[in-house]
C-alpha positions in Angstrom: 109.4 100.2 70.5 106.8 97.5 71.1 107.0 96.4 67.4 110.8 96.2 67.4 110.9 94.3 70.8 108.3 91.8 69.6 110.1 91.2 66.3 113.4 90.8 68.1 111.9 88.4 70.7 110.3 86.3 68.0 113.6 86.2 66.0 115.5 85.0 69.1 112.9 82.4 69.8 113.3 81.1 66.2 117.1 80.9 66.6 117.8 83.9 64.4 119.8 86.0 66.9 121.7 87.9 64.1 118.4 89.0 62.7 117.3 90.3 66.1 120.5 92.2 66.3 120.0 93.7 62.9 116.5 94.8 64.0 118.0 96.6 67.0 120.5 98.4 64.7 117.6 99.3 62.4 115.7 100.7 65.3 118.7 102.8 66.3 118.8 104.4 62.8 115.4 105.8 63.3 115.3 109.6 63.9 113.0 109.1 66.9 115.6 106.9 68.7 117.2 108.5 71.7 120.9 109.1 71.1 122.3 109.8 74.5 121.4 110.9 78.0 121.9 114.5 76.9 118.9 114.0 74.6 116.8 112.8 77.4 117.9 115.5 79.8 117.2 118.2 77.2 113.6 116.9 76.9 113.1 116.3 80.6 111.0 119.4 81.1 108.3 117.9 78.8 107.2 114.3 78.7 108.5 112.2 75.8 106.3 112.3 72.7 104.7 109.1 71.6 106.9 109.0 68.5 110.1 108.9 70.5 111.8 105.5 70.8 113.3 105.1 74.2 114.3 101.6 75.2 112.9 100.2 78.4 114.2 97.4 80.6 112.2 94.8 78.6 113.8 95.9 75.4 117.3 96.0 77.0 116.7 92.5 78.3 115.8 91.3 74.8 119.1 92.8 73.5 121.0 91.2 76.5 119.5 87.8 75.5 120.6 88.3 71.9 124.2 89.0 73.1 123.9 85.9 75.4 122.8 83.7 72.5 125.6 85.0 70.4 128.1 84.3 73.3 129.1 88.0 73.0 130.2 88.6 76.6 131.8 92.0 75.9 128.7 93.4 74.4 126.5 92.0 77.2 128.8 93.6 79.8 128.8 96.9 77.9 125.0 96.9 77.7 124.8 96.3 81.5 127.2 99.2 82.0 124.9 101.4 79.9 121.9 100.4 82.0 123.7 101.0 85.3 125.5 104.2 84.4 123.6 105.6 81.5 126.8 106.0 79.5 125.9 104.6 76.1 123.8 105.0 73.0 121.9 101.7 73.1 119.8 102.3 76.3 119.3 105.1 78.8 120.0 104.5 82.5 117.7 101.6 83.5 117.3 99.5 86.6 118.6 96.0 85.7 116.4 93.1 87.0 116.7 89.4 87.5 116.2 88.7 83.8 119.0 91.1 83.0 121.5 89.3 85.2 120.4 85.8 84.2 120.9 86.7 80.6 124.3 88.1 81.3 125.3 84.9 83.1 124.1 82.9 80.1 126.4 85.0 77.9 129.3 84.0 80.2 129.1 80.3 79.7 
């Protein structure tokens, strides 16, 4: 996760938002990527293995920033919904923070 997040962050900083989004989709194709809350709940009894890719709020904020830079308000709102409700395949339920909401506002203007 750290490698993907770093590469995505650097791509955004270089003005290559579409590359950052492709990196996210590449990460999602990995067998170790969590696929839904059911996956997390099934493994709740044991701690996640080091090979599992489970996005954290920092990774979600990077993705939110990508959506903002691409002016993709719908995707940004959907990502926030996934964070709040845990109802998607991009991120598990996470606590949005100030960076999350600032990035969402950037997408809206």
